[in-house]
VEXZADREN-940361 format. One record per residue (C-alpha): residue number from 1; x, y, z; residue in one letter. Coordinates in steps of 0.001 Angstrom, whole numbers, plus 500000, padded with zeros to 6 digits. Example, Ala and Ser with C-alpha at 12.3 -4.5 7.8 and 13.67 -1.06 7.14 Angstrom:
# VEXZADREN-940361
<pt><n>1</n><east>512300</east><north>495500</north><up>507800</up><res>A</res></pt>
<pt><n>2</n><east>513670</east><north>498940</north><up>507140</up><res>S</res></pt>
//
This chain:
# VEXZADREN-940361
<pt><n>1</n><east>499962</east><north>499999</north><up>500007</up><res>M</res></pt>
<pt><n>2</n><east>502786</east><north>502472</north><up>500961</up><res>I</res></pt>
<pt><n>3</n><east>504298</east><north>504173</north><up>497749</up><res>D</res></pt>
<pt><n>4</n><east>507996</east><north>503473</north><up>498167</up><res>K</res></pt>
<pt><n>5</n><east>508896</east><north>505356</north><up>495115</up><res>S</res></pt>
<pt><n>6</n><east>508189</east><north>508820</north><up>496887</up><res>I</res></pt>
<pt><n>7</n><east>510507</east><north>508094</north><up>499931</up><res>Q</res></pt>
<pt><n>8</n><east>513869</east><north>509836</north><up>499940</up><res>L</res></pt>
<pt><n>9</n><east>515711</east><north>507362</north><up>502228</up><res>D</res></pt>
<pt><n>10</n><east>519532</east><north>507968</north><up>501734</up><res>N</res></pt>
<pt><n>11</n><east>519300</east><north>508755</north><up>498139</up><res>K</res></pt>
<pt><n>12</n><east>521391</east><north>511628</north><up>496579</up><res>K</res></pt>
<pt><n>13</n><east>519874</east><north>514213</north><up>494314</up><res>F</res></pt>
<pt><n>14</n><east>520644</east><north>516963</north><up>491975</up><res>T</res></pt>
<pt><n>15</n><east>518326</east><north>519739</north><up>493044</up><res>V</res></pt>
<pt><n>16</n><east>517456</east><north>523003</north><up>491359</up><res>G</res></pt>
<pt><n>17</n><east>515938</east><north>525732</north><up>493561</up><res>T</res></pt>
<pt><n>18</n><east>513301</east><north>528082</north><up>492021</up><res>F</res></pt>
<pt><n>19</n><east>511632</east><north>531122</north><up>493225</up><res>D</res></pt>
<pt><n>20</n><east>509185</east><north>531303</north><up>490306</up><res>D</res></pt>
<pt><n>21</n><east>506496</east><north>528724</north><up>489723</up><res>S</res></pt>
<pt><n>22</n><east>506408</east><north>529435</north><up>485958</up><res>D</res></pt>
<pt><n>23</n><east>510255</east><north>528836</north><up>485619</up><res>K</res></pt>
<pt><n>24</n><east>509704</east><north>525596</north><up>487634</up><res>L</res></pt>
<pt><n>25</n><east>507117</east><north>524389</north><up>485103</up><res>L</res></pt>
<pt><n>26</n><east>509045</east><north>525419</north><up>482035</up><res>H</res></pt>
<pt><n>27</n><east>512130</east><north>523501</north><up>483587</up><res>A</res></pt>
<pt><n>28</n><east>510083</east><north>520392</north><up>484016</up><res>V</res></pt>
<pt><n>29</n><east>509024</east><north>520637</north><up>480409</up><res>D</res></pt>
<pt><n>30</n><east>512543</east><north>521156</north><up>478974</up><res>T</res></pt>
<pt><n>31</n><east>513975</east><north>518213</north><up>481251</up><res>L</res></pt>
<pt><n>32</n><east>511327</east><north>515733</north><up>480114</up><res>R</res></pt>
<pt><n>33</n><east>511795</east><north>516681</north><up>476434</up><res>E</res></pt>
<pt><n>34</n><east>515322</east><north>515644</north><up>476726</up><res>K</res></pt>
<pt><n>35</n><east>514304</east><north>512435</north><up>478467</up><res>G</res></pt>
<pt><n>36</n><east>515456</east><north>513206</north><up>482026</up><res>V</res></pt>
<pt><n>37</n><east>513686</east><north>511332</north><up>484740</up><res>K</res></pt>
<pt><n>38</n><east>512468</east><north>513748</north><up>487504</up><res>I</res></pt>
<pt><n>39</n><east>512171</east><north>512299</north><up>490815</up><res>F</res></pt>
<pt><n>40</n><east>509887</east><north>514812</north><up>492239</up><res>D</res></pt>
<pt><n>41</n><east>509065</east><north>518657</north><up>492735</up><res>C</res></pt>
<pt><n>42</n><east>508728</east><north>520031</north><up>496275</up><res>Y</res></pt>
<pt><n>43</n><east>506624</east><north>523233</north><up>496617</up><res>T</res></pt>
<pt><n>44</n><east>505277</east><north>525169</north><up>499686</up><res>P</res></pt>
<pt><n>45</n><east>502017</east><north>525689</north><up>497807</up><res>F</res></pt>
<pt><n>46</n><east>500092</east><north>524096</north><up>495099</up><res>P</res></pt>
<pt><n>47</n><east>501510</east><north>524749</north><up>491666</up><res>V</res></pt>
<pt><n>48</n><east>498673</east><north>524320</north><up>489019</up><res>H</res></pt>
<pt><n>49</n><east>499344</east><north>521758</north><up>486261</up><res>H</res></pt>
<pt><n>50</n><east>502675</east><north>520508</north><up>487811</up><res>L</res></pt>
<pt><n>51</n><east>501252</east><north>517141</north><up>488381</up><res>D</res></pt>
<pt><n>52</n><east>500410</east><north>516753</north><up>484687</up><res>H</res></pt>
<pt><n>53</n><east>503703</east><north>517964</north><up>483545</up><res>K</res></pt>
<pt><n>54</n><east>505500</east><north>515526</north><up>485709</up><res>L</res></pt>
<pt><n>55</n><east>503430</east><north>512665</north><up>484077</up><res>G</res></pt>
<pt><n>56</n><east>501368</east><north>511744</north><up>487137</up><res>Y</res></pt>
<pt><n>57</n><east>498181</east><north>509749</north><up>486261</up><res>Q</res></pt>
<pt><n>58</n><east>494734</east><north>510256</north><up>487879</up><res>R</res></pt>
<pt><n>59</n><east>494882</east><north>508631</north><up>491395</up><res>T</res></pt>
<pt><n>60</n><east>493147</east><north>505389</north><up>491965</up><res>N</res></pt>
<pt><n>61</n><east>491845</east><north>506697</north><up>495390</up><res>L</res></pt>
<pt><n>62</n><east>488669</east><north>507751</north><up>493689</up><res>T</res></pt>
<pt><n>63</n><east>487997</east><north>503950</north><up>493048</up><res>I</res></pt>
<pt><n>64</n><east>488764</east><north>503424</north><up>496776</up><res>A</res></pt>
<pt><n>65</n><east>486456</east><north>506242</north><up>497750</up><res>A</res></pt>
<pt><n>66</n><east>483621</east><north>504575</north><up>495890</up><res>F</res></pt>
<pt><n>67</n><east>484216</east><north>501319</north><up>497536</up><res>I</res></pt>
<pt><n>68</n><east>484361</east><north>502777</north><up>500966</up><res>C</res></pt>
<pt><n>69</n><east>481074</east><north>504560</north><up>500189</up><res>G</res></pt>
<pt><n>70</n><east>479409</east><north>501540</north><up>498999</up><res>L</res></pt>
<pt><n>71</n><east>480426</east><north>499665</north><up>502093</up><res>I</res></pt>
<pt><n>72</n><east>478968</east><north>502459</north><up>504259</up><res>G</res></pt>
<pt><n>73</n><east>475818</east><north>502471</north><up>502355</up><res>C</res></pt>
<pt><n>74</n><east>475299</east><north>498720</north><up>502637</up><res>L</res></pt>
<pt><n>75</n><east>476290</east><north>498948</north><up>506333</up><res>S</res></pt>
<pt><n>76</n><east>473544</east><north>501696</north><up>506836</up><res>G</res></pt>
<pt><n>77</n><east>470943</east><north>499528</north><up>505170</up><res>F</res></pt>
<pt><n>78</n><east>471902</east><north>496337</north><up>507150</up><res>T</res></pt>
<pt><n>79</n><east>471838</east><north>498195</north><up>510417</up><res>L</res></pt>
<pt><n>80</n><east>468444</east><north>499898</north><up>509764</up><res>A</res></pt>
<pt><n>81</n><east>466910</east><north>496624</north><up>508334</up><res>Y</res></pt>
<pt><n>82</n><east>468115</east><north>494417</north><up>511157</up><res>S</res></pt>
<pt><n>83</n><east>466940</east><north>496787</north><up>513880</up><res>M</res></pt>
<pt><n>84</n><east>463596</east><north>497860</north><up>512420</up><res>N</res></pt>
<pt><n>85</n><east>462498</east><north>494670</north><up>510619</up><res>V</res></pt>
<pt><n>86</n><east>464294</east><north>491636</north><up>512267</up><res>I</res></pt>
<pt><n>87</n><east>465363</east><north>492616</north><up>515647</up><res>D</res></pt>
<pt><n>88</n><east>462735</east><north>494987</north><up>517049</up><res>W</res></pt>
<pt><n>89</n><east>459893</east><north>495594</north><up>514502</up><res>P</res></pt>
<pt><n>90</n><east>457437</east><north>498345</north><up>515472</up><res>M</res></pt>
<pt><n>91</n><east>454506</east><north>499562</north><up>513677</up><res>I</res></pt>
<pt><n>92</n><east>454798</east><north>503433</north><up>513268</up><res>I</res></pt>
<pt><n>93</n><east>452205</east><north>505282</north><up>511358</up><res>G</res></pt>
<pt><n>94</n><east>450858</east><north>501988</north><up>509790</up><res>G</res></pt>
<pt><n>95</n><east>454205</east><north>501444</north><up>507888</up><res>K</res></pt>
<pt><n>96</n><east>454640</east><north>497809</north><up>506703</up><res>P</res></pt>
<pt><n>97</n><east>457246</east><north>495635</north><up>508418</up><res>Q</res></pt>
<pt><n>98</n><east>459271</east><north>494555</north><up>505391</up><res>D</res></pt>
<pt><n>99</n><east>461573</east><north>495716</north><up>502700</up><res>I</res></pt>
<pt><n>100</n><east>459201</east><north>498601</north><up>501645</up><res>T</res></pt>
<pt><n>101</n><east>460681</east><north>500264</north><up>504712</up><res>L</res></pt>
<pt><n>102</n><east>463628</east><north>500991</north><up>502525</up><res>F</res></pt>
<pt><n>103</n><east>462733</east><north>504545</north><up>501891</up><res>T</res></pt>
<pt><n>104</n><east>462868</east><north>505295</north><up>505623</up><res>S</res></pt>
<pt><n>105</n><east>466354</east><north>503905</north><up>505679</up><res>F</res></pt>
<pt><n>106</n><east>467731</east><north>506351</north><up>503205</up><res>I</res></pt>
<pt><n>107</n><east>468807</east><north>508924</north><up>505729</up><res>P</res></pt>
<pt><n>108</n><east>470919</east><north>506384</north><up>507765</up><res>V</res></pt>
<pt><n>109</n><east>472320</east><north>504894</north><up>504540</up><res>M</res></pt>
<pt><n>110</n><east>473310</east><north>508444</north><up>503305</up><res>F</res></pt>
<pt><n>111</n><east>475117</east><north>509356</north><up>506524</up><res>E</res></pt>
<pt><n>112</n><east>477001</east><north>506145</north><up>506814</up><res>L</res></pt>
<pt><n>113</n><east>478054</east><north>506450</north><up>503098</up><res>T</res></pt>
<pt><n>114</n><east>479510</east><north>509906</north><up>503761</up><res>I</res></pt>
<pt><n>115</n><east>481262</east><north>508649</north><up>507135</up><res>L</res></pt>
<pt><n>116</n><east>482923</east><north>505592</north><up>505649</up><res>F</res></pt>
<pt><n>117</n><east>484076</east><north>507493</north><up>502657</up><res>T</res></pt>
<pt><n>118</n><east>485552</east><north>510321</north><up>504827</up><res>A</res></pt>
<pt><n>119</n><east>487481</east><north>508077</north><up>507302</up><res>F</res></pt>
<pt><n>120</n><east>488445</east><north>505636</north><up>504585</up><res>G</res></pt>
<pt><n>121</n><east>489958</east><north>508251</north><up>502298</up><res>M</res></pt>
<pt><n>122</n><east>491830</east><north>509724</north><up>505242</up><res>V</res></pt>
<pt><n>123</n><east>493314</east><north>506314</north><up>506238</up><res>F</res></pt>
<pt><n>124</n><east>494094</east><north>505361</north><up>502694</up><res>L</res></pt>
<pt><n>125</n><east>495730</east><north>508753</north><up>501813</up><res>F</res></pt>
<pt><n>126</n><east>497881</east><north>508492</north><up>504777</up><res>F</res></pt>
<pt><n>127</n><east>498894</east><north>504923</north><up>503992</up><res>A</res></pt>
<pt><n>128</n><east>499497</east><north>505573</north><up>500288</up><res>R</res></pt>
<pt><n>129</n><east>501657</east><north>508543</north><up>501053</up><res>S</res></pt>
<pt><n>130</n><east>503735</east><north>506784</north><up>503670</up><res>G</res></pt>
<pt><n>131</n><east>502720</east><north>509341</north><up>506239</up><res>M</res></pt>
<pt><n>132</n><east>502242</east><north>506971</north><up>508967</up><res>V</res></pt>
<pt><n>133</n><east>503175</east><north>507424</north><up>512647</up><res>H</res></pt>
<pt><n>134</n><east>506811</east><north>508017</north><up>513340</up><res>G</res></pt>
<pt><n>135</n><east>507774</east><north>508777</north><up>509889</up><res>I</res></pt>
<pt><n>136</n><east>510777</east><north>511352</north><up>509530</up><res>K</res></pt>
<pt><n>137</n><east>510039</east><north>514540</north><up>507608</up><res>E</res></pt>
<pt><n>138</n><east>513012</east><north>514275</north><up>505210</up><res>D</res></pt>
<pt><n>139</n><east>513705</east><north>517446</north><up>503472</up><res>L</res></pt>
<pt><n>140</n><east>516248</east><north>518537</north><up>500713</up><res>L</res></pt>
<pt><n>141</n><east>516138</east><north>522096</north><up>501792</up><res>D</res></pt>
<pt><n>142</n><east>514288</east><north>523949</north><up>504593</up><res>R</res></pt>
<pt><n>143</n><east>513018</east><north>526586</north><up>502130</up><res>R</res></pt>
<pt><n>144</n><east>510868</east><north>523898</north><up>500399</up><res>Q</res></pt>
<pt><n>145</n><east>508262</east><north>524416</north><up>503229</up><res>T</res></pt>
<pt><n>146</n><east>508603</east><north>528247</north><up>503208</up><res>N</res></pt>
<pt><n>147</n><east>509146</east><north>530271</north><up>500000</up><res>D</res></pt>
<pt><n>148</n><east>511090</east><north>528242</north><up>497350</up><res>H</res></pt>
<pt><n>149</n><east>510428</east><north>525417</north><up>495075</up><res>M</res></pt>
<pt><n>150</n><east>512673</east><north>522499</north><up>494495</up><res>L</res></pt>
<pt><n>151</n><east>513132</east><north>520114</north><up>491341</up><res>L</res></pt>
<pt><n>152</n><east>514799</east><north>516854</north><up>492471</up><res>A</res></pt>
<pt><n>153</n><east>516480</east><north>514364</north><up>490133</up><res>I</res></pt>
<pt><n>154</n><east>517667</east><north>510982</north><up>491639</up><res>D</res></pt>
<pt><n>155</n><east>521351</east><north>510731</north><up>490787</up><res>N</res></pt>
<pt><n>156</n><east>521124</east><north>506854</north><up>490883</up><res>A</res></pt>
<pt><n>157</n><east>518693</east><north>506845</north><up>487934</up><res>E</res></pt>
<pt><n>158</n><east>519974</east><north>506004</north><up>484430</up><res>D</res></pt>
<pt><n>159</n><east>519522</east><north>509318</north><up>482600</up><res>Q</res></pt>
<pt><n>160</n><east>519901</east><north>509934</north><up>478944</up><res>T</res></pt>
<pt><n>161</n><east>521717</east><north>513293</north><up>479743</up><res>V</res></pt>
<pt><n>162</n><east>524841</east><north>513558</north><up>481949</up><res>N</res></pt>
<pt><n>163</n><east>524580</east><north>515132</north><up>485456</up><res>N</res></pt>
<pt><n>164</n><east>526726</east><north>518328</north><up>484196</up><res>S</res></pt>
<pt><n>165</n><east>524208</east><north>519026</north><up>481454</up><res>E</res></pt>
<pt><n>166</n><east>521293</east><north>518569</north><up>483671</up><res>I</res></pt>
<pt><n>167</n><east>522797</east><north>521190</north><up>486169</up><res>Q</res></pt>
<pt><n>168</n><east>523449</east><north>523446</north><up>483055</up><res>S</res></pt>
<pt><n>169</n><east>519845</east><north>523065</north><up>481934</up><res>I</res></pt>
<pt><n>170</n><east>518532</east><north>523998</north><up>485385</up><res>L</res></pt>
<pt><n>171</n><east>520714</east><north>527052</north><up>485538</up><res>Q</res></pt>
<pt><n>172</n><east>519442</east><north>528189</north><up>481936</up><res>K</res></pt>
<pt><n>173</n><east>515807</east><north>527575</north><up>483085</up><res>E</res></pt>
<pt><n>174</n><east>516197</east><north>530219</north><up>485864</up><res>G</res></pt>
<pt><n>175</n><east>517105</east><north>528092</north><up>488918</up><res>A</res></pt>
<pt><n>176</n><east>518642</east><north>530467</north><up>491544</up><res>I</res></pt>
<pt><n>177</n><east>520810</east><north>527696</north><up>492815</up><res>E</res></pt>
<pt><n>178</n><east>521839</east><north>524168</north><up>491480</up><res>V</res></pt>
<pt><n>179</n><east>523421</east><north>521542</north><up>493649</up><res>R</res></pt>
<pt><n>180</n><east>524778</east><north>518287</north><up>492328</up><res>G</res></pt>
<pt><n>181</n><east>524871</east><north>516100</north><up>495380</up><res>T</res></pt>
<pt><n>182</n><east>522164</east><north>516730</north><up>498057</up><res>V</res></pt>
<pt><n>183</n><east>521399</east><north>514238</north><up>500865</up><res>T</res></pt>
<pt><n>184</n><east>518075</east><north>514496</north><up>502564</up><res>P</res></pt>
<pt><n>185</n><east>518128</east><north>515543</north><up>506140</up><res>F</res></pt>
<pt><n>186</n><east>515513</east><north>515417</north><up>509041</up><res>N</res></pt>
<pt><n>187</n><east>514876</east><north>518660</north><up>510997</up><res>T</res></pt>
<pt><n>188</n><east>513503</east><north>516684</north><up>514041</up><res>S</res></pt>
<pt><n>189</n><east>516603</east><north>514521</north><up>514595</up><res>H</res></pt>
<pt><n>190</n><east>519347</east><north>516926</north><up>513310</up><res>T</res></pt>
<pt><n>191</n><east>521235</east><north>519671</north><up>515304</up><res>S</res></pt>
<pt><n>192</n><east>521232</east><north>523242</north><up>514067</up><res>D</res></pt>
<pt><n>193</n><east>524893</east><north>522979</north><up>513041</up><res>E</res></pt>
<pt><n>194</n><east>524170</east><north>519897</north><up>511014</up><res>D</res></pt>
<pt><n>195</n><east>521187</east><north>521440</north><up>509393</up><res>L</res></pt>
<pt><n>196</n><east>523313</east><north>524383</north><up>508435</up><res>E</res></pt>
<pt><n>197</n><east>525756</east><north>522159</north><up>506785</up><res>N</res></pt>
<pt><n>198</n><east>522929</east><north>520140</north><up>504963</up><res>S</res></pt>
<pt><n>199</n><east>521522</east><north>523442</north><up>503320</up><res>T</res></pt>
<pt><n>200</n><east>522661</east><north>525940</north><up>500879</up><res>V</res></pt>
<pt><n>201</n><east>524372</east><north>528160</north><up>503317</up><res>I</res></pt>
<pt><n>202</n><east>527751</east><north>526439</north><up>503326</up><res>Q</res></pt>
<pt><n>203</n><east>530943</east><north>526738</north><up>501413</up><res>E</res></pt>
<pt><n>204</n><east>531752</east><north>523075</north><up>501229</up><res>E</res></pt>
<pt><n>205</n><east>528681</east><north>522339</north><up>498694</up><res>V</res></pt>
<pt><n>206</n><east>529509</east><north>522843</north><up>495102</up><res>K</res></pt>
<pt><n>207</n><east>526876</east><north>525289</north><up>493903</up><res>V</res></pt>
<pt><n>208</n><east>526135</east><north>526418</north><up>490257</up><res>V</res></pt>
<pt><n>209</n><east>524723</east><north>529926</north><up>490692</up><res>R</res></pt>
<pt><n>210</n><east>522826</east><north>532081</north><up>488347</up><res>S</res></pt>
<pt><n>211</n><east>525835</east><north>534384</north><up>488149</up><res>S</res></pt>
<pt><n>212</n><east>527794</east><north>531497</north><up>486903</up><res>G</res></pt>
<pt><n>213</n><east>530647</east><north>532081</north><up>489411</up><res>S</res></pt>
<pt><n>214</n><east>531509</east><north>529997</north><up>492439</up><res>S</res></pt>
<pt><n>215</n><east>535075</east><north>531197</north><up>493085</up><res>K</res></pt>
<pt><n>216</n><east>536027</east><north>531931</north><up>496722</up><res>K</res></pt>
<pt><n>217</n><east>537263</east><north>535501</north><up>497154</up><res>I</res></pt>
<pt><n>218</n><east>540310</east><north>536043</north><up>499353</up><res>T</res></pt>
<pt><n>219</n><east>540964</east><north>539591</north><up>500682</up><res>L</res></pt>
<pt><n>220</n><east>544036</east><north>541166</north><up>501947</up><res>S</res></pt>
<pt><n>221</n><east>544015</east><north>542746</north><up>505457</up><res>D</res></pt>
<pt><n>222</n><east>543827</east><north>546183</north><up>503869</up><res>D</res></pt>
<pt><n>223</n><east>540887</east><north>545255</north><up>501741</up><res>E</res></pt>
<pt><n>224</n><east>539140</east><north>543751</north><up>504798</up><res>K</res></pt>
<pt><n>225</n><east>539755</east><north>547026</north><up>506774</up><res>S</res></pt>
<pt><n>226</n><east>538304</east><north>549164</north><up>504034</up><res>S</res></pt>
<pt><n>227</n><east>535203</east><north>547007</north><up>503768</up><res>R</res></pt>
<pt><n>228</n><east>534702</east><north>546993</north><up>507657</up><res>L</res></pt>
<pt><n>229</n><east>534927</east><north>550768</north><up>507561</up><res>S</res></pt>
<pt><n>230</n><east>532424</east><north>550870</north><up>504805</up><res>L</res></pt>
<pt><n>231</n><east>529951</east><north>548859</north><up>506734</up><res>L</res></pt>
<pt><n>232</n><east>530456</east><north>550787</north><up>509985</up><res>K</res></pt>
<pt><n>233</n><east>530008</east><north>554119</north><up>508321</up><res>S</res></pt>
<pt><n>234</n><east>526937</east><north>553011</north><up>506367</up><res>T</res></pt>
<pt><n>235</n><east>525198</east><north>550717</north><up>508890</up><res>L</res></pt>
<pt><n>236</n><east>526459</east><north>552445</north><up>512186</up><res>G</res></pt>
<pt><n>237</n><east>527152</east><north>550707</north><up>515606</up><res>D</res></pt>
<pt><n>238</n><east>524812</east><north>548174</north><up>516994</up><res>A</res></pt>
<pt><n>239</n><east>522670</east><north>549345</north><up>519820</up><res>S</res></pt>
<pt><n>240</n><east>521889</east><north>545896</north><up>520889</up><res>G</res></pt>
<pt><n>241</n><east>521677</east><north>542342</north><up>519332</up><res>K</res></pt>
<pt><n>242</n><east>518745</east><north>540889</north><up>517496</up><res>D</res></pt>
<pt><n>243</n><east>517974</east><north>537321</north><up>516422</up><res>D</res></pt>
<pt><n>244</n><east>519084</east><north>537634</north><up>512749</up><res>L</res></pt>
<pt><n>245</n><east>518080</east><north>533913</north><up>512206</up><res>K</res></pt>
<pt><n>246</n><east>514495</east><north>535300</north><up>511816</up><res>Q</res></pt>
<pt><n>247</n><east>515613</east><north>536588</north><up>508475</up><res>I</res></pt>
<pt><n>248</n><east>515154</east><north>533981</north><up>505721</up><res>S</res></pt>
<pt><n>249</n><east>518638</east><north>532967</north><up>504333</up><res>G</res></pt>
<pt><n>250</n><east>520510</east><north>533458</north><up>507777</up><res>I</res></pt>
<pt><n>251</n><east>521219</east><north>530410</north><up>509818</up><res>G</res></pt>
<pt><n>252</n><east>522987</east><north>530033</north><up>513039</up><res>P</res></pt>
<pt><n>253</n><east>526547</east><north>529723</north><up>511517</up><res>K</res></pt>
<pt><n>254</n><east>526091</east><north>532717</north><up>509227</up><res>Y</res></pt>
<pt><n>255</n><east>524546</east><north>534810</north><up>512112</up><res>E</res></pt>
<pt><n>256</n><east>527838</east><north>534376</north><up>513947</up><res>E</res></pt>
<pt><n>257</n><east>529684</east><north>535458</north><up>510727</up><res>T</res></pt>
<pt><n>258</n><east>527728</east><north>538566</north><up>510497</up><res>L</res></pt>
<pt><n>259</n><east>528214</east><north>539335</north><up>514110</up><res>N</res></pt>
<pt><n>260</n><east>531973</east><north>538891</north><up>513526</up><res>S</res></pt>
<pt><n>261</n><east>531954</east><north>541839</north><up>511002</up><res>I</res></pt>
<pt><n>262</n><east>529719</east><north>544133</north><up>513178</up><res>G</res></pt>
<pt><n>263</n><east>526200</east><north>543313</north><up>512059</up><res>I</res></pt>
<pt><n>264</n><east>523871</east><north>542468</north><up>515001</up><res>F</res></pt>
<pt><n>265</n><east>520625</east><north>544190</north><up>514574</up><res>T</res></pt>
<pt><n>266</n><east>517601</east><north>544363</north><up>512085</up><res>F</res></pt>
<pt><n>267</n><east>518163</east><north>548133</north><up>511907</up><res>E</res></pt>
<pt><n>268</n><east>521744</east><north>547575</north><up>510462</up><res>Q</res></pt>
<pt><n>269</n><east>520388</east><north>544907</north><up>508077</up><res>V</res></pt>
<pt><n>270</n><east>517615</east><north>547432</north><up>506865</up><res>S</res></pt>
<pt><n>271</n><east>520414</east><north>549980</north><up>505856</up><res>K</res></pt>
<pt><n>272</n><east>522108</east><north>547600</north><up>503447</up><res>L</res></pt>
<pt><n>273</n><east>522784</east><north>549114</north><up>500048</up><res>N</res></pt>
<pt><n>274</n><east>524664</east><north>547690</north><up>496872</up><res>A</res></pt>
<pt><n>275</n><east>528005</east><north>548585</north><up>498111</up><res>D</res></pt>
<pt><n>276</n><east>527598</east><north>547102</north><up>501593</up><res>T</res></pt>
<pt><n>277</n><east>526074</east><north>543977</north><up>500159</up><res>I</res></pt>
<pt><n>278</n><east>529008</east><north>543553</north><up>497890</up><res>K</res></pt>
<pt><n>279</n><east>531305</east><north>544151</north><up>500884</up><res>A</res></pt>
<pt><n>280</n><east>529558</east><north>541418</north><up>502824</up><res>I</res></pt>
<pt><n>281</n><east>529484</east><north>538966</north><up>499954</up><res>E</res></pt>
<pt><n>282</n><east>533312</east><north>539443</north><up>499492</up><res>E</res></pt>
<pt><n>283</n><east>534228</east><north>539249</north><up>503253</up><res>M</res></pt>
<pt><n>284</n><east>531965</east><north>536190</north><up>503921</up><res>T</res></pt>
<pt><n>285</n><east>531928</east><north>534452</north><up>500508</up><res>N</res></pt>
<pt><n>286</n><east>528062</east><north>534488</north><up>500766</up><res>Y</res></pt>
<pt><n>287</n><east>526205</east><north>533613</north><up>497434</up><res>F</res></pt>
<pt><n>288</n><east>526194</east><north>536593</north><up>495161</up><res>P</res></pt>
<pt><n>289</n><east>522823</east><north>538075</north><up>494665</up><res>G</res></pt>
<pt><n>290</n><east>521205</east><north>536036</north><up>497409</up><res>R</res></pt>
<pt><n>291</n><east>520696</east><north>539025</north><up>499814</up><res>I</res></pt>
<pt><n>292</n><east>518848</east><north>540902</north><up>497269</up><res>E</res></pt>
<pt><n>293</n><east>516754</east><north>537970</north><up>496054</up><res>R</res></pt>
<pt><n>294</n><east>515845</east><north>537236</north><up>499689</up><res>D</res></pt>
<pt><n>295</n><east>515438</east><north>541000</north><up>500240</up><res>D</res></pt>
<pt><n>296</n><east>516920</east><north>541044</north><up>503692</up><res>W</res></pt>
<pt><n>297</n><east>516292</east><north>544821</north><up>503957</up><res>M</res></pt>
<pt><n>298</n><east>512452</east><north>544428</north><up>503765</up><res>S</res></pt>
<pt><n>299</n><east>512478</east><north>541423</north><up>506045</up><res>Q</res></pt>
<pt><n>300</n><east>514393</east><north>543519</north><up>508642</up><res>A</res></pt>
<pt><n>301</n><east>512082</east><north>546398</north><up>508273</up><res>N</res></pt>
<pt><n>302</n><east>509130</east><north>544252</north><up>509014</up><res>K</res></pt>
<pt><n>303</n><east>510777</east><north>542540</north><up>511886</up><res>L</res></pt>
<pt><n>304</n><east>511744</east><north>546082</north><up>513359</up><res>M</res></pt>
<pt><n>305</n><east>508102</east><north>547053</north><up>513264</up><res>N</res></pt>
<pt><n>306</n><east>506669</east><north>543925</north><up>514932</up><res>K</res></pt>
//
C-alpha cells in the first residue's frame, strides 16, 4: 500500500531551487523533453498543472472512495433493516414491516456512506503517502516548506543526459541555485549545526549559481579593513543584538559570521545598499545576489516594526 517510490531514504539528488513557479514548470517541460527522469518537485504551495507536467496519472483513490462509500451504504441498510424489521419491529404510522421500509432507511444509509468515505479516504491517503506514525520529515532544503520550490533528480537513475548537462539546463531555466549532490536531512533529529551544513548556506557544497561564478574570494588585510570601515560608516554601530536567524537566508553559523563583522541588529540590515552588500559577499563568500533575492532589507524592516 505504501508508495516506496516517493520516499527519499538515503538517496542523493541533483536539486534546482526556484523562486518562480512558471520557471519551475518550464524547467520540467525542458527536462522531460530531453528524456530526463525527474524524481519529484517540492513546493510550499500548490503549483497548478505541475502534476500533469510531471506525468502523474489520475489517482486510484477515487475507486477506493467509491468502495468505502458502498460499504458504508450497505452497512447503513443492514443496520436499519436488522433493527427495524428483524430485531425490534415496530408499527409506526401504519408502515409495513418488510423491505418497503427502505425509503425510511435512506437518511441512515446516506450518513454512513459519507462517514465511511471520509474516514476511509483519510486512512488510505496517509497509508498511500507513507505518512504513518513515526515517519521522518526528510527534506532537501528547509526553504521547500517556506518560499522556494525544488526540482529533484535522483542521481542513481539512469539518465539520457549526464549530470553536468542537467545542472546546466537547470541554470538556464532560471534556477537560483543548483546543487549536484544533496542528501536528505531530518529537522527533528538533526542539530542546528548539521542542518546548516545540509542546506545551501555552506562553502563546502558545490553550487552552480545564476551568476555562473563559484570562486572563493580572498581579501588582503587592507581590503578587509576598508570594507569593515564601509560597513561601519553606512550601517552604524549596533545598539543591541537581534535574532538575525529570523531573516530568511540566515542560519546560526552565518549569524555568527555577520556578528563577527559588526552586524547585530535588524536596523543595520535594513540599511544595506549595493556597496555594503557587495562588501559582505566578498568578506564572507556568501552567495552573490542572494541577499537581494531574499530581500533582507524588507524582512529586517518588517521585523523591526513588529
